[in-house]
N, CA, C and O atoms as a DFTB+ gen file, in Angstrom:
856 C
 N C O
     1  1     185.129       3.569      72.565
     2  2     184.240       5.514      72.881
     3  2     184.212       6.370      71.838
     4  3     183.510       7.372      71.970
     5  1     184.836       6.206      70.787
     6  2     185.070       7.025      69.366
     7  2     183.565       6.674      69.102
     8  3     182.903       7.549      68.543
     9  1     182.908       5.429      69.459
    10  2     181.749       4.932      68.515
    11  2     180.465       5.716      69.156
    12  3     179.426       6.114      68.627
    13  1     180.968       5.784      70.576
    14  2     179.190       5.642      71.793
    15  2     179.139       8.050      71.310
    16  3     178.193       8.818      71.131
    17  1     180.555       8.244      71.309
    18  2     180.313      10.041      70.853
    19  2     179.534      10.648      69.550
    20  3     178.938      11.717      69.419
    21  1     179.873       9.013      68.161
    22  2     179.197       9.428      67.325
    23  2     177.766       8.894      67.533
    24  3     176.818       9.326      66.877
    25  1     177.641       7.853      68.556
    26  2     176.017       7.954      68.982
    27  2     175.583       8.902      69.417
    28  3     174.572       9.202      68.781
    29  1     175.840       9.748      70.377
    30  2     175.413      10.662      71.174
    31  2     175.125      12.607      70.223
    32  3     174.636      13.688      70.551
    33  1     175.749      12.053      69.080
    34  2     176.404      13.713      68.586
    35  2     174.833      13.923      68.309
    36  3     174.452      15.083      68.469
    37  1     173.731      12.858      67.867
    38  2     172.479      13.276      67.271
    39  2     171.672      13.741      67.912
    40  3     170.893      14.639      67.592
    41  1     171.768      13.121      69.016
    42  2     171.222      13.176      69.858
    43  2     171.197      14.415      71.113
    44  3     170.328      14.934      71.814
    45  1     172.939      14.569      70.911
    46  2     172.946      16.268      71.783
    47  2     172.608      17.279      70.255
    48  3     171.824      18.207      70.452
    49  1     172.920      17.195      69.424
    50  2     172.447      17.969      67.917
    51  2     171.223      18.773      67.955
    52  3     171.102      19.981      67.747
    53  1     169.926      17.498      68.396
    54  2     168.621      17.170      68.346
    55  2     168.182      17.859      69.774
    56  3     167.376      18.789      69.764
    57  1     168.528      17.555      70.528
    58  2     168.242      18.356      71.807
    59  2     168.767      20.234      71.617
    60  3     168.114      21.249      71.858
    61  1     169.993      20.089      71.165
    62  2     170.106      21.475      71.332
    63  2     169.491      22.661      70.315
    64  3     169.379      23.877      70.469
    65  1     169.077      21.594      68.996
    66  2     167.853      22.362      68.303
    67  2     166.546      22.486      68.900
    68  3     165.746      23.390      68.658
    69  1     166.375      21.504      69.711
    70  2     164.382      21.675      70.483
    71  2     165.165      22.983      71.084
    72  3     164.804      23.990      70.475
    73  1     166.615      23.399      72.611
    74  2     166.618      23.397      73.111
    75  2     166.724      25.267      72.371
    76  3     166.440      26.063      73.266
    77  1     166.911      25.668      71.610
    78  2     167.005      26.603      70.489
    79  2     165.524      27.231      70.115
    80  3     165.127      28.394      70.049
    81  1     164.670      25.548      69.830
    82  2     163.610      26.664      69.079
    83  2     163.014      26.919      70.048
    84  3     162.606      28.064      69.854
    85  1     162.557      26.469      71.358
    86  2     162.157      26.644      72.771
    87  2     162.959      27.754      73.195
    88  3     162.204      28.708      73.009
    89  1     163.835      28.121      73.568
    90  2     164.010      29.488      73.917
    91  2     163.677      31.042      72.940
    92  3     163.290      32.188      73.168
    93  1     164.164      30.105      71.615
    94  2     163.114      31.253      70.763
    95  2     162.052      31.573      70.691
    96  3     161.815      32.722      70.317
    97  1     160.742      30.472      71.101
    98  2     159.676      30.667      71.514
    99  2     159.724      31.490      72.303
   100  3     158.849      32.344      72.160
   101  1     160.834      31.729      73.672
   102  2     160.034      32.221      74.792
   103  2     160.714      33.331      74.501
   104  3     160.058      34.332      74.791
   105  1     161.727      33.553      74.061
   106  2     161.818      35.152      73.356
   107  2     160.847      35.742      72.508
   108  3     160.820      36.972      72.529
   109  1     160.076      35.182      71.797
   110  2     159.272      35.183      70.925
   111  2     157.979      35.944      72.279
   112  3     157.694      37.094      72.616
   113  1     157.550      34.673      72.670
   114  2     156.568      35.438      73.627
   115  2     157.303      36.176      74.430
   116  3     157.357      37.116      73.636
   117  1     157.878      36.531      75.274
   118  2     158.302      37.288      76.040
   119  2     158.268      38.354      75.109
   120  3     157.488      39.231      75.480
   121  1     158.660      38.525      74.360
   122  2     158.605      40.284      73.130
   123  2     157.059      40.537      73.136
   124  3     156.694      41.710      73.214
   125  1     155.795      39.209      73.035
   126  2     154.689      40.083      72.082
   127  2     153.778      40.044      73.585
   128  3     152.584      40.330      73.661
   129  1     154.759      39.568      74.878
   130  2     154.429      40.036      76.363
   131  2     154.502      41.124      76.593
   132  3     153.392      41.571      76.884
   133  1     155.307      41.878      76.621
   134  2     155.888      43.370      76.532
   135  2     155.062      43.873      75.880
   136  3     154.348      44.668      76.492
   137  1     154.849      43.724      74.805
   138  2     154.481      44.459      73.679
   139  2     152.602      44.760      74.041
   140  3     151.967      45.792      74.263
   141  1     152.160      43.118      73.944
   142  2     150.807      43.289      74.874
   143  2     150.660      43.955      76.171
   144  3     149.532      44.323      76.498
   145  1     151.961      44.220      77.190
   146  2     151.534      44.700      78.131
   147  2     151.762      46.017      78.211
   148  3     151.433      46.746      79.147
   149  1     152.263      46.289      77.341
   150  2     152.900      48.248      76.975
   151  2     151.385      48.275      76.460
   152  3     150.498      48.653      77.225
   153  1     151.150      47.940      75.377
   154  2     149.543      48.429      74.526
   155  2     148.204      48.478      75.719
   156  3     147.353      49.367      75.693
   157  1     148.215      47.484      76.617
   158  2     147.226      47.708      77.194
   159  2     147.439      48.502      78.417
   160  3     146.447      49.031      78.920
   161  1     149.058      48.724      79.187
   162  2     149.211      49.367      79.878
   163  2     148.779      51.068      78.944
   164  3     147.927      51.764      79.496
   165  1     149.345      51.545      77.732
   166  2     149.165      52.739      77.125
   167  2     147.161      52.831      76.880
   168  3     146.488      53.674      77.472
   169  1     146.628      51.913      76.033
   170  2     144.910      52.117      76.203
   171  2     144.512      52.162      77.434
   172  3     143.520      52.856      77.656
   173  1     145.241      51.353      78.721
   174  2     144.301      52.170      79.910
   175  2     144.659      53.072      80.475
   176  3     143.777      53.377      81.278
   177  1     145.976      54.115      80.579
   178  2     145.884      55.175      81.141
   179  2     145.600      55.892      79.831
   180  3     145.222      57.048      80.016
   181  1     145.656      55.633      78.944
   182  2     144.434      56.735      77.533
   183  2     143.010      57.132      78.355
   184  3     142.488      58.246      78.391
   185  1     142.590      56.027      78.932
   186  2     141.474      55.146      79.571
   187  2     140.654      56.392      80.584
   188  3     139.678      57.140      80.639
   189  1     141.779      55.986      81.233
   190  2     142.312      57.025      82.730
   191  2     141.682      58.453      82.558
   192  3     140.706      59.132      82.875
   193  1     142.959      58.478      81.795
   194  2     143.078      59.546      81.081
   195  2     141.591      60.747      80.565
   196  3     141.193      61.886      80.807
   197  1     141.274      59.726      79.861
   198  2     139.601      60.696      79.346
   199  2     138.784      60.599      80.253
   200  3     138.156      61.632      80.485
   201  1     138.510      59.549      80.987
   202  2     137.738      59.654      82.346
   203  2     137.577      60.516      83.218
   204  3     136.524      60.942      83.692
   205  1     139.254      60.950      83.577
   206  2     139.253      62.345      84.323
   207  2     138.816      63.681      83.936
   208  3     138.264      64.615      84.517
   209  1     139.403      63.378      82.340
   210  2     138.833      64.934      81.679
   211  2     137.631      64.923      81.546
   212  3     137.042      66.003      81.581
   213  1     136.784      63.520      81.322
   214  2     135.054      64.241      81.332
   215  2     134.305      64.199      82.506
   216  3     133.113      64.358      82.241
   217  1     134.559      64.021      83.926
   218  2     134.875      63.805      85.179
   219  2     135.041      65.131      86.067
   220  3     134.496      65.523      87.099
   221  1     136.673      65.993      84.667
   222  2     136.755      67.530      85.438
   223  2     135.527      68.359      84.448
   224  3     134.925      69.399      84.714
   225  1     135.438      67.639      83.454
   226  2     134.506      68.754      82.455
   227  2     133.011      68.350      83.563
   228  3     132.746      69.144      84.466
   229  1     132.345      67.382      83.412
   230  2     131.090      67.351      84.556
   231  2     130.575      68.067      85.491
   232  3     129.474      68.575      85.705
   233  1     132.175      67.985      86.324
   234  2     132.416      69.353      87.500
   235  2     132.722      70.194      87.089
   236  3     133.607      70.666      87.802
   237  1     132.535      70.779      86.274
   238  2     133.085      71.761      85.918
   239  2     131.488      72.773      85.618
   240  3     131.110      73.833      86.118
   241  1     130.741      71.684      84.393
   242  2     129.498      72.034      84.530
   243  2     128.671      71.683      85.379
   244  3     127.536      71.762      84.908
   245  1     128.692      71.147      86.945
   246  2     128.179      70.844      87.827
   247  2     128.505      72.663      88.699
   248  3     127.777      73.168      89.553
   249  1     129.139      72.963      88.410
   250  2     129.445      74.260      89.639
   251  2     129.011      75.459      88.552
   252  3     128.391      76.461      88.910
   253  1     129.463      75.187      87.056
   254  2     128.465      76.605      86.249
   255  2     127.102      76.532      86.301
   256  3     126.467      77.536      85.978
   257  1     126.593      75.659      86.603
   258  2     124.799      75.378      86.464
   259  2     125.014      76.075      87.750
   260  3     124.881      77.297      87.807
   261  1     125.362      75.322      88.862
   262  2     125.138      75.880      89.805
   263  2     125.218      77.112      90.489
   264  3     124.662      77.222      91.581
   265  1     126.017      78.324      89.841
   266  2     126.666      79.274      90.371
   267  2     125.935      79.977      88.722
   268  3     126.268      81.018      88.155
   269  1     125.385      79.451      88.504
   270  2     124.187      80.460      87.698
   271  2     122.882      80.029      88.092
   272  3     121.974      80.803      87.788
   273  1     122.556      78.930      88.724
   274  2     120.796      79.110      89.381
   275  2     121.584      80.277      90.777
   276  3     121.184      81.440      90.734
   277  1     122.501      79.969      91.769
   278  2     122.822      80.888      92.352
   279  2     122.560      82.182      92.417
   280  3     122.096      82.711      93.427
   281  1     122.958      83.076      90.865
   282  2     122.863      84.099      91.119
   283  2     121.135      84.522      90.439
   284  3     120.513      85.567      90.633
   285  1     120.645      83.137      89.508
   286  2     119.266      83.663      89.319
   287  2     118.376      83.451      90.269
   288  3     117.262      83.922      90.040
   289  1     118.577      82.671      91.643
   290  2     118.059      82.768      93.023
   291  2     118.071      84.101      93.250
   292  3     117.098      84.819      93.020
   293  1     119.665      84.693      93.920
   294  2     119.922      86.600      94.006
   295  2     118.668      87.333      93.501
   296  3     117.803      87.968      94.104
   297  1     118.902      86.953      91.800
   298  2     118.398      87.866      91.789
   299  2     117.269      88.140      91.442
   300  3     117.043      89.228      90.912
   301  1     116.241      87.179      91.665
   302  2     115.028      86.651      92.514
   303  2     114.631      87.172      93.655
   304  3     113.419      87.309      93.817
   305  1     115.254      87.451      94.368
   306  2     115.448      87.400      96.101
   307  2     114.888      89.050      95.879
   308  3     113.799      89.552      96.155
   309  1     116.747      89.941      94.954
   310  2     116.362      91.093      94.948
   311  2     114.962      91.355      94.736
   312  3     114.240      91.870      95.590
   313  1     114.570      90.983      93.547
   314  2     113.872      91.704      92.568
   315  2     112.546      92.146      93.787
   316  3     112.074      93.244      94.082
   317  1     112.120      90.202      94.485
   318  2     111.033      90.178      95.477
   319  2     111.694      91.557      96.698
   320  3     110.840      92.421      96.898
   321  1     112.694      91.730      97.259
   322  2     112.807      92.724      98.211
   323  2     113.126      93.876      97.374
   324  3     113.817      94.776      97.853
   325  1     112.816      93.926      96.504
   326  2     112.147      96.039      95.847
   327  2     110.712      95.754      96.184
   328  3     110.007      96.248      97.064
   329  1     110.363      94.566      95.005
   330  2     108.898      95.092      95.371
   331  2     107.827      95.060      96.741
   332  3     106.871      95.806      96.952
   333  1     108.484      93.621      97.810
   334  2     108.192      94.330      98.671
   335  2     108.970      95.433      99.025
   336  3     108.729      95.723     100.197
   337  1     109.759      96.138      98.546
   338  2     109.607      97.747      99.642
   339  2     109.232      99.192      98.904
   340  3     109.282     100.399      99.143
   341  1     108.795      98.211      97.779
   342  2     108.131      99.174      96.883
   343  2     106.516      99.741      97.398
   344  3     105.935     100.818      97.538
   345  1     106.130      97.725      97.632
   346  2     104.569      97.894      98.072
   347  2     105.040      98.306      99.897
   348  3     104.001      98.692     100.433
   349  1     105.715      98.321     100.482
   350  2     105.534      98.869     101.762
   351  2     105.306     100.633     101.638
   352  3     104.481     101.299     102.263
   353  1     106.216     101.072     100.729
   354  2     106.112     102.374     100.205
   355  2     104.818     102.860     100.333
   356  3     104.253     103.288     101.340
   357  1     104.375     102.733      99.076
   358  2     102.866     102.635      99.099
   359  2     101.763     102.429      99.610
   360  3     100.647     102.866      99.330
   361  1     102.264     101.455     100.697
   362  2     101.157     101.791     101.799
   363  2     101.503     102.944     103.170
   364  3     100.699     103.580     103.850
   365  1     103.053     102.901     103.237
   366  2     103.234     103.809     104.272
   367  2     102.621     105.530     103.860
   368  3     102.241     106.436     104.603
   369  1     102.731     105.455     102.503
   370  2     102.039     107.264     101.600
   371  2     100.929     106.316     101.325
   372  3     100.967     106.009     100.133
   373  1     100.097     105.816     101.861
   374  2      98.554     105.581     101.727
   375  2      97.993     105.519     103.448
   376  3      96.878     105.986     103.682
   377  1      98.701     105.011     104.436
   378  2      98.693     106.027     105.763
   379  2      98.920     107.240     105.936
   380  3      98.266     108.029     106.617
   381  1      99.719     107.402     105.413
   382  2     100.132     109.136     105.697
   383  2      99.243     109.892     105.142
   384  3      99.390     111.085     105.409
   385  1      98.153     109.568     104.295
   386  2      97.132     110.676     103.388
   387  2      96.490     110.300     103.882
   388  3      95.750     111.219     104.235
   389  1      95.834     108.564     104.603
   390  2      94.668     108.288     105.806
   391  2      94.569     109.295     107.255
   392  3      93.572     109.674     107.870
   393  1      95.971     109.532     107.494
   394  2      96.183     110.708     108.570
   395  2      96.132     111.685     108.576
   396  3      95.739     112.246     109.598
   397  1      96.573     112.570     107.217
   398  2      96.143     113.809     106.856
   399  2      94.608     114.052     106.962
   400  3      94.296     114.999     107.683
   401  1      93.569     113.343     106.354
   402  2      92.642     112.933     105.736
   403  2      91.461     113.165     107.462
   404  3      90.458     113.828     107.726
   405  1      92.342     112.197     108.222
   406  2      92.059     112.133     109.631
   407  2      91.760     113.294     110.134
   408  3      90.706     113.682     110.639
   409  1      92.923     113.915     109.936
   410  2      93.153     115.046     110.592
   411  2      92.781     116.455     110.302
   412  3      92.832     117.486     110.972
   413  1      92.408     116.190     109.146
   414  2      91.262     117.741     108.335
   415  2      90.287     116.779     108.726
   416  3      90.597     116.575     109.900
   417  1      89.352     116.096     108.488
   418  2      87.920     115.569     108.911
   419  2      88.309     116.119     110.778
   420  3      87.925     117.227     111.154
   421  1      88.825     115.487     111.421
   422  2      88.952     115.906     112.766
   423  2      88.318     117.541     113.326
   424  3      87.523     117.777     114.235
   425  1      89.309     118.869     112.008
   426  2      89.234     119.637     112.627
   427  2      87.907     120.699     111.832
   428  3      87.748     121.916     111.743
   429  1      87.089     119.427     111.331
   430  2      85.945     120.241     110.817
   431  2      84.734     120.162     111.664
   432  3      83.657     120.737     111.509
   433  1      85.262     119.016     112.958
   434  2      83.968     118.193     113.458
   435  2      83.276     119.406     114.802
   436  3      82.200     119.328     115.396
   437  1      84.303     120.384     114.924
   438  2      83.386     121.473     115.580
   439  2      82.537     122.677     114.768
   440  3      81.643     123.499     114.967
   441  1      83.302     122.278     113.882
   442  2      82.764     123.770     113.266
   443  2      80.622     122.846     112.657
   444  3      79.636     123.552     112.446
   445  1      80.630     121.412     112.571
   446  2      79.438     121.078     112.452
   447  2      78.650     120.077     113.174
   448  3      77.904     119.202     112.734
   449  1      78.973     120.389     114.383
   450  2      78.314     119.386     115.508
   451  2      78.142     121.136     116.527
   452  3      77.863     121.063     117.724
   453  1      78.273     122.032     116.099
   454  2      78.241     123.928     117.010
   455  2      77.091     124.262     116.382
   456  3      76.140     124.345     117.160
   457  1      76.785     124.533     114.986
   458  2      75.579     125.662     114.662
   459  2      74.785     125.070     113.192
   460  3      75.429     124.630     112.240
   461  1      73.726     125.131     113.215
   462  2      73.110     124.867     112.314
   463  2      72.095     125.636     111.689
   464  3      71.161     125.842     112.464
   465  1      71.927     126.199     110.419
   466  2      70.921     126.600     109.876
   467  2      69.576     126.100     109.260
   468  3      69.585     125.201     108.419
   469  1      68.354     126.724     109.710
   470  2      66.641     125.910     109.496
   471  2      66.722     126.057     107.729
   472  3      66.216     125.229     106.971
   473  1      67.476     127.305     107.274
   474  2      67.349     127.191     105.766
   475  2      68.614     127.761     105.819
   476  3      69.415     128.144     106.672
   477  1      68.460     127.637     103.878
   478  2      70.231     128.863     104.061
   479  2      69.959     130.404     104.290
   480  3      70.778     131.186     104.772
   481  1      68.942     130.654     103.954
   482  2      68.540     131.981     104.892
   483  2      68.694     132.433     106.443
   484  3      69.242     133.458     106.849
   485  1      68.216     131.647     107.034
   486  2      68.404     131.584     108.724
   487  2      69.657     131.879     108.970
   488  3      70.700     131.646     108.361
   489  1      69.298     132.674     110.395
   490  2      71.149     132.762     110.265
   491  2      71.221     131.285     111.650
   492  3      70.309     130.712     112.246
   493  1      72.326     131.165     111.695
   494  2      72.798     129.933     112.727
   495  2      72.572     130.004     114.282
   496  3      72.749     130.839     115.169
   497  1      72.249     129.134     114.211
   498  2      71.739     129.257     115.685
   499  2      72.359     128.142     116.050
   500  3      72.703     127.510     115.051
   501  1      72.885     127.208     117.852
   502  2      73.027     126.295     118.260
   503  2      72.230     124.854     117.792
   504  3      71.022     124.619     117.846
   505  1      73.306     124.001     117.329
   506  2      72.762     123.288     117.425
   507  2      72.038     121.825     118.646
   508  3      72.723     121.042     119.305
   509  1      70.635     121.888     118.585
   510  2      69.978     120.948     119.342
   511  2      71.491     119.454     119.758
   512  3      72.271     118.785     119.080
   513  1      71.120     119.627     121.402
   514  2      71.865     118.232     121.331
   515  2      70.774     116.718     121.481
   516  3      69.874     116.261     122.186
   517  1      71.535     116.418     120.383
   518  2      71.374     114.404     120.056
   519  2      71.889     114.084     120.921
   520  3      73.056     114.177     121.301
   521  1      70.290     113.322     121.625
   522  2      70.537     111.936     122.743
   523  2      70.638     110.598     121.950
   524  3      69.847     110.106     121.145
   525  1      72.093     110.057     122.509
   526  2      72.253     108.219     121.662
   527  2      72.631     107.621     123.210
   528  3      73.442     107.918     124.087
   529  1      71.519     106.559     123.017
   530  2      71.038     105.855     123.960
   531  2      72.018     104.991     123.872
   532  3      72.718     104.898     122.864
   533  1      72.202     104.093     125.179
   534  2      73.192     103.074     125.459
   535  2      73.346     101.947     124.313
   536  3      74.308     101.380     123.796
   537  1      71.423     101.872     124.104
   538  2      71.579     100.910     122.872
   539  2      71.994     101.168     121.531
   540  3      72.013     100.244     120.718
   541  1      72.355     102.416     121.192
   542  2      72.652     102.946     120.402
   543  2      74.456     103.441     120.443
   544  3      74.915     104.166     119.560
   545  1      75.063     103.068     121.263
   546  2      76.303     102.969     121.634
   547  2      76.617     101.676     121.076
   548  3      77.313     101.354     120.113
   549  1      76.015     101.083     121.816
   550  2      76.290      99.232     122.698
   551  2      76.362      99.322     120.224
   552  3      77.387      99.545     119.579
   553  1      74.873      99.046     119.590
   554  2      74.625      98.460     118.535
   555  2      75.842      99.509     117.409
   556  3      76.357      98.983     116.423
   557  1      76.102     100.858     117.760
   558  2      77.116     101.261     117.025
   559  2      78.665     100.242     117.477
   560  3      78.938      99.423     116.600
   561  1      79.372     100.237     118.374
   562  2      80.633      99.600     118.841
   563  2      80.504      98.034     117.992
   564  3      81.421      97.650     117.266
   565  1      79.556      97.426     118.150
   566  2      79.134      95.743     118.207
   567  2      78.892      95.717     116.205
   568  3      79.038      94.715     115.505
   569  1      78.566      96.896     115.788
   570  2      78.838      96.985     114.702
   571  2      80.311      97.307     113.778
   572  3      80.132      97.496     112.575
   573  1      81.435      97.359     114.188
   574  2      82.261      97.648     114.449
   575  2      83.381      96.639     114.751
   576  3      84.517      96.485     114.305
   577  1      82.613      95.988     115.707
   578  2      83.701      94.633     115.919
   579  2      83.486      94.613     117.621
   580  3      83.663      93.683     118.408
   581  1      83.087      95.846     117.835
   582  2      83.719      96.028     119.121
   583  2      82.683      95.585     120.534
   584  3      81.629      96.199     120.702
   585  1      83.109      94.466     121.501
   586  2      81.977      94.054     122.280
   587  2      82.320      95.197     123.489
   588  3      83.421      95.686     123.741
   589  1      80.592      95.552     124.372
   590  2      80.887      96.468     125.422
   591  2      80.109      96.290     125.934
   592  3      79.023      96.142     125.374
   593  1      80.286      96.190     127.636
   594  2      80.090      95.983     128.193
   595  2      79.223      97.035     128.992
   596  3      79.938      97.905     129.490
   597  1      77.584      97.225     129.303
   598  2      76.877      98.060     129.614
   599  2      76.944      98.224     131.692
   600  3      76.191      99.059     132.194
   601  1      77.756      97.479     132.517
   602  2      77.294      97.519     133.698
   603  2      77.991      98.659     134.107
   604  3      77.898      99.063     135.266
   605  1      78.718      99.244     133.221
   606  2      79.426     100.646     134.265
   607  2      78.632     101.599     133.874
   608  3      78.458     102.520     134.672
   609  1      77.938     101.646     132.557
   610  2      77.205     102.752     132.516
   611  2      75.766     102.514     132.773
   612  3      75.055     103.482     132.504
   613  1      74.973     101.136     133.370
   614  2      74.052     101.198     134.097
   615  2      74.511     101.744     135.511
   616  3      73.544     102.011     136.225
   617  1      75.705     101.970     136.074
   618  2      76.045     101.547     137.414
   619  2      76.059     103.167     137.533
   620  3      75.179     103.643     138.251
   621  1      77.091     104.191     136.819
   622  2      76.799     105.361     136.324
   623  2      75.176     106.188     136.856
   624  3      74.907     107.110     137.627
   625  1      74.472     105.387     136.080
   626  2      73.124     105.652     135.612
   627  2      72.044     105.533     137.382
   628  3      71.460     106.468     137.930
   629  1      72.102     104.442     137.734
   630  2      71.719     103.664     139.080
   631  2      72.789     105.067     140.114
   632  3      72.080     105.821     140.780
   633  1      73.312     105.153     140.138
   634  2      74.116     106.316     141.377
   635  2      73.651     107.693     140.988
   636  3      73.689     108.598     141.822
   637  1      73.252     107.882     139.864
   638  2      72.733     109.971     139.353
   639  2      71.115     109.638     139.982
   640  3      70.518     110.609     140.450
   641  1      70.368     108.196     139.994
   642  2      69.303     108.573     140.053
   643  2      68.346     108.241     138.629
   644  3      67.120     108.346     138.656
   645  1      69.141     107.810     137.349
   646  2      68.678     108.461     136.001
   647  2      68.009     107.181     135.821
   648  3      67.129     107.164     134.960
   649  1      68.310     105.816     136.631
   650  2      68.291     104.884     135.647
   651  2      66.809     104.253     136.290
   652  3      66.623     104.053     137.490
   653  1      66.091     104.066     135.504
   654  2      64.636     103.831     135.919
   655  2      64.349     102.087     135.473
   656  3      64.425     101.491     134.398
   657  1      63.960     101.616     137.004
   658  2      63.748     100.349     137.224
   659  2      63.108      99.645     136.085
   660  3      62.041     100.228     135.895
   661  1      63.257      98.575     135.148
   662  2      62.251      98.112     134.606
   663  2      62.641      96.682     133.660
   664  3      62.704      95.801     134.518
   665  1      62.807      96.315     132.883
   666  2      62.868      95.574     132.114
   667  2      64.044      94.870     131.868
   668  3      64.142      94.128     130.891
   669  1      65.150      95.076     132.854
   670  2      66.530      95.042     133.019
   671  2      67.121      95.727     131.787
   672  3      67.128      96.949     131.645
   673  1      67.703      94.702     130.753
   674  2      68.828      95.097     129.633
   675  2      68.188      96.124     128.626
   676  3      68.708      97.103     128.092
   677  1      66.769      95.566     128.507
   678  2      65.754      96.511     127.614
   679  2      65.792      97.902     127.705
   680  3      65.933      98.771     126.844
   681  1      65.573      97.963     129.428
   682  2      65.209      99.649     129.969
   683  2      66.610     100.664     129.889
   684  3      66.715     101.836     129.529
   685  1      67.626      99.681     130.386
   686  2      69.514      99.783     130.048
   687  2      69.532     100.364     128.802
   688  3      69.832     101.557     128.761
   689  1      69.253      99.733     127.675
   690  2      69.267     100.634     126.712
   691  2      68.803     101.930     125.883
   692  3      69.103     102.534     124.854
   693  1      67.930     101.992     126.903
   694  2      67.036     103.093     126.642
   695  2      67.473     104.348     126.851
   696  3      67.018     105.231     126.124
   697  1      68.552     104.725     127.999
   698  2      68.866     105.259     129.026
   699  2      69.870     106.184     127.873
   700  3      70.025     105.906     126.684
   701  1      70.484     107.359     128.637
   702  2      70.996     108.130     127.774
   703  2      72.627     107.631     128.180
   704  3      73.003     107.402     129.330
   705  1      73.380     107.539     127.082
   706  2      74.706     107.419     126.875
   707  2      75.832     108.227     127.148
   708  3      76.956     107.854     127.486
   709  1      75.377     109.467     126.950
   710  2      76.239     110.390     127.506
   711  2      77.184     110.734     125.619
   712  3      77.349     111.885     125.216
   713  1      77.359     110.258     125.306
   714  2      77.624     110.407     124.156
   715  2      76.858     111.800     123.236
   716  3      75.673     112.111     123.349
   717  1      77.960     112.561     122.255
   718  2      77.370     113.399     121.939
   719  2      78.043     113.393     120.043
   720  3      78.701     112.640     119.326
   721  1      77.397     114.661     119.944
   722  2      77.511     114.408     118.091
   723  2      79.086     114.173     117.857
   724  3      79.458     113.334     117.037
   725  1      79.721     114.706     118.378
   726  2      81.387     115.240     117.922
   727  2      81.578     114.324     118.567
   728  3      82.533     113.906     117.912
   729  1      81.443     113.436     119.540
   730  2      82.369     112.244     119.688
   731  2      81.763     110.754     118.455
   732  3      82.352     109.827     117.899
   733  1      80.786     111.078     118.483
   734  2      80.261     110.244     117.599
   735  2      81.091     110.161     116.143
   736  3      81.704     109.175     115.735
   737  1      80.939     111.560     115.413
   738  2      81.808     111.988     114.588
   739  2      83.339     112.129     114.295
   740  3      83.972     112.430     113.283
   741  1      83.754     111.727     115.830
   742  2      85.055     111.376     115.620
   743  2      85.622     109.512     116.073
   744  3      86.724     108.980     115.935
   745  1      84.925     109.221     116.366
   746  2      84.355     107.991     116.312
   747  2      84.839     107.436     114.840
   748  3      85.880     106.897     114.466
   749  1      83.349     107.890     114.023
   750  2      83.292     107.432     113.080
   751  2      84.843     107.802     112.086
   752  3      85.441     106.938     111.446
   753  1      85.151     108.884     112.146
   754  2      86.204     109.345     111.457
   755  2      87.404     108.521     111.980
   756  3      88.045     108.097     111.018
   757  1      87.915     108.160     113.120
   758  2      88.967     107.102     113.185
   759  2      88.444     105.680     112.464
   760  3      89.311     105.023     111.888
   761  1      87.300     105.257     112.468
   762  2      87.068     103.955     111.871
   763  2      87.611     103.764     110.329
   764  3      88.084     102.907     109.583
   765  1      87.089     105.603     110.373
   766  2      87.184     105.100     108.760
   767  2      88.407     104.645     108.551
   768  3      88.603     103.585     107.957
   769  1      89.496     105.501     109.082
   770  2      91.174     105.443     108.383
   771  2      91.364     103.874     108.973
   772  3      92.056     103.120     108.288
   773  1      90.954     103.515     109.840
   774  2      91.395     102.527     110.806
   775  2      90.755     100.918     109.401
   776  3      91.423      99.898     109.231
   777  1      89.110     101.279     108.517
   778  2      88.990     100.654     107.614
   779  2      89.709     100.768     106.229
   780  3      89.741      99.812     105.455
   781  1      90.375     102.164     105.903
   782  2      91.160     102.498     104.881
   783  2      92.488     101.544     104.782
   784  3      92.761     100.859     103.796
   785  1      93.261     101.623     105.981
   786  2      94.401     101.138     106.205
   787  2      94.184      99.705     105.877
   788  3      94.869      99.243     104.964
   789  1      93.216      98.827     106.567
   790  2      93.531      97.649     106.371
   791  2      92.756      97.417     104.355
   792  3      93.139      96.652     103.469
   793  1      91.995      98.115     104.353
   794  2      91.707      98.086     102.664
   795  2      93.187      97.975     102.079
   796  3      93.581      96.952     101.521
   797  1      94.230      99.489     102.312
   798  2      95.108      99.643     102.251
   799  2      96.002      97.950     102.217
   800  3      96.651      97.718     101.197
   801  1      95.984      96.954     103.248
   802  2      96.862      96.011     103.528
   803  2      96.905      95.411     102.277
   804  3      97.694      95.327     101.335
   805  1      95.441      94.897     102.675
   806  2      94.988      93.553     101.902
   807  2      94.942      93.975     100.356
   808  3      95.211      93.062      99.575
   809  1      94.660      95.149      99.836
   810  2      95.186      95.171      98.128
   811  2      96.453      94.976      98.282
   812  3      96.842      94.309      97.323
   813  1      97.028      95.137      98.765
   814  2      98.421      95.377      98.503
   815  2      99.151      93.555      98.939
   816  3     100.285      93.286      98.543
   817  1      98.644      92.902      99.438
   818  2      98.470      91.372     100.143
   819  2      98.319      91.286      98.939
   820  3      99.372      91.540      98.354
   821  1      97.125      90.935      97.980
   822  2      96.442      90.326      96.786
   823  2      97.494      90.577      95.527
   824  3      97.926      89.678      94.805
   825  1      97.989      92.750      95.353
   826  2      99.035      92.005      94.681
   827  2     100.313      91.420      94.698
   828  3     101.111      90.981      93.871
   829  1     100.240      91.561      95.927
   830  2     101.905      90.861      96.119
   831  2     101.818      89.475      95.640
   832  3     102.478      88.960      94.737
   833  1     100.723      88.841      96.523
   834  2      99.902      87.290      95.728
   835  2     100.047      86.881      94.476
   836  3     100.679      85.914      94.049
   837  1      99.089      88.104      93.617
   838  2      98.879      87.489      92.618
   839  2     100.459      87.970      91.563
   840  3     100.558      87.541      90.413
   841  1     101.211      88.591      91.988
   842  2     102.372      89.351      91.411
   843  2     103.619      87.517      91.357
   844  3     104.275      86.952      90.482
   845  1     103.285      87.230      93.022
   846  2     103.893      86.051      92.510
   847  2     103.968      85.122      92.443
   848  3     104.830      84.343      92.849
   849  1     102.779      84.941      91.733
   850  2     102.277      83.770      91.375
   851  2     102.150      83.179      90.334
   852  3     101.782      82.024      90.116
   853  1     102.797      84.855      88.935
   854  2     102.621      84.325      88.148
   855  2     104.228      84.146      86.938
   856  3     104.147      83.496      85.896
């Protein structure tokens, strides 16, 4: 029995040594694994923290850029509104000036269509009546973009017995329209105001367009 034990002792010792070596290697591997895991985890957390910081900074830059763009757009809008208000005020002033001119000229119609002088030294005398034919009125209105019908005038002339039979529209054009010099002058004054107003609006529209394209 003692001989058997003597034979087993080297074997047990060998196994114990191997076990110790294996256990030591396991402990060393476990320590390396733990250290590697801790290092990787730390580096990962650092990378995540850096990415979060970069993302936060990028979001802040985007927000600042958006706010800057919004403020710039608001400033441009206010500038355009101010410019529009200024042009509208200028147009209103121009229209008011046109209206004053119209009123002043209308006040002179009676004076310039009632009396006249043959010479500077001649006394004033009644202004002869001017005859404006239906054709004259039609051409006048058409030149101002107004399409007129002669049917009413022809009916009135025929009813009064002054319409002479003839060659239709040509004959009707020769009739007295009943329009007087004051009416013609008042019409021209009114047309002048409308034309000036349209011209003023067009000029300010051109100014708005040109300034807006700069």
